[in-house]
Every structure is written in C-alpha cells, then in structure tokens.
C-alpha positions, 0 to 999 in steps of 0.5 A, spaced: 537 532 698 543 530 694 550 531 696 551 537 692 545 541 694 549 541 701 555 544 698 551 549 695 551 547 688 543 546 687 540 553 689 532 553 688 530 560 690 522 560 687 517 555 689 512 556 684 510 562 680 502 564 679 499 567 673 494 571 672 487 568 672 483 568 665 478 573 668 483 578 670 486 577 663 479 579 660 478 585 664 486 588 662 484 587 655 477 590 655 480 596 659 485 598 654 484 604 650 488 603 645 485 600 639 491 600 635 493 593 637 492 587 634 495 582 639 495 583 647 502 578 648 503 575 653 495 575 655 491 569 654 497 566 652 497 561 658 489 560 660 488 557 653 493 552 656 489 551 663 496 554 666 495 558 672 501 556 676 508 553 675 511 550 681 519 549 680 524 544 684 532 543 682 531 541 676 525 544 672 524 543 664 519 547 660 518 543 654 513 543 648 512 545 640 514 552 637 510 557 640 507 553 646 510 559 651 516 556 654 520 562 652 514 567 655 514 563 661 522 564 662 521 571 660 515 572 665 519 569 670 526 573 668 522 580 669 519 578 675 525 577 679 529 582 675 534 577 672 541 580 668 539 579 661 544 578 656 540 578 649 534 582 647 528 578 648 521 578 644 516 582 649 510 587 647 507 593 650 503 589 655 509 585 657 511 589 663 503 589 665 502 582 665 509 581 669 506 585 674 499 581 675 504 575 677 506 573 683 512 569 685 513 565 692 520 564 694 524 558 698 529 564 699 530 571 695 536 571 691 541 577 691 542 577 684 539 573 678 541 571 671 537 568 665 541 564 660 537 563 654 537 560 648 538 566 645 544 568 649 548 562 646 546 564 639 548 571 640 555 568 643 556 564 638 555 570 633 560 574 637 565 569 637 565 568 630 566 576 628 571 576 633 575 571 630 573 573 623 576 580 625 582 577 628 584 573 622 584 580 618 588 584 624 594 578 624 594 578 617 595 586 617 600 585 622 604 580 619 604 584 613 607 591 617 612 586 621 615 584 614 614 591 610 618 594 617 623 588 617 625 587 610 632 588 610 633 584 617 630 578 614 633 579 607 627 580 603 628 583 596 
C-alpha cells in the first residue's frame, strides 16, 4: 500500500457489489402486476452487459459511452450504502426494488458516506453563478442607497 494509505487518506470500504442475476431480474419483471410501464429501469441494464459483480479498489474507474450504465452503477452503490446525496438522480419506480436485490461486501462499513457526481458539480456551478449574479445586483443597490444617503457629505449635487 502507498504511504498515504497508512495516514488514512485512502479509505477502501467496499470490496465488491453483487448485482441481481438475469433470471432474478426476469422474475421481478414477470411478476409486475402494473402494465403502465414501458421500462423497468434499471432492471435488464447490466445482464445484457454480462456484469454481475464489480470489485472495487483504492481507485476504481467506470468508463464507457453514453447510456452504458456508469451513473446507474454509481447510483445503485450510493443507494445501497445510504450515501448522502447533494443532487437528485434519475431513478424509476423500480430503482429501490433493484437496489434491495443487490448486495455489498465490505472491507469495513463506513459510518457515513457521500456520493459526488458530475450532476453535483454542475449544480454547484449553476448555484454559484446564480449567487454571483444576485450579488452584483445587491452590490449596485447598496451602493446606490449609500450614495443617496450620503449625497451631502460627498458633495454630490
């Protein structure tokens, strides 16, 4: 292990996540009584990619094209470990049922976990932009008020 691991900087808590089998997913879909859905997301996303479990290490990267399941996998893990979220995520009426069918093997279980996604970064930037725009408006209003109340002292006609 690198020296940083000895200092507690790299904390590896999750050993692996096991996803439901194709047959288990099929049973859930077949037993669904409601017929108003045209998708059972996230069901049937990972079996078609032949992904049944993911082993994690100090640094684990998920990569792939749009729609390949990277964000879904992160969201499944985050929901399974009850991670604190800062942004909403794209789930479905079946998401919690899917998460309940997954299992996680821990090295050790963390007391509290957080998930940080690209949506969180994007939302932060948008919020910062909004706050800064409002600050400019408030700064101008305060300056105008200051000038109005101090005209005589500043010798402004």
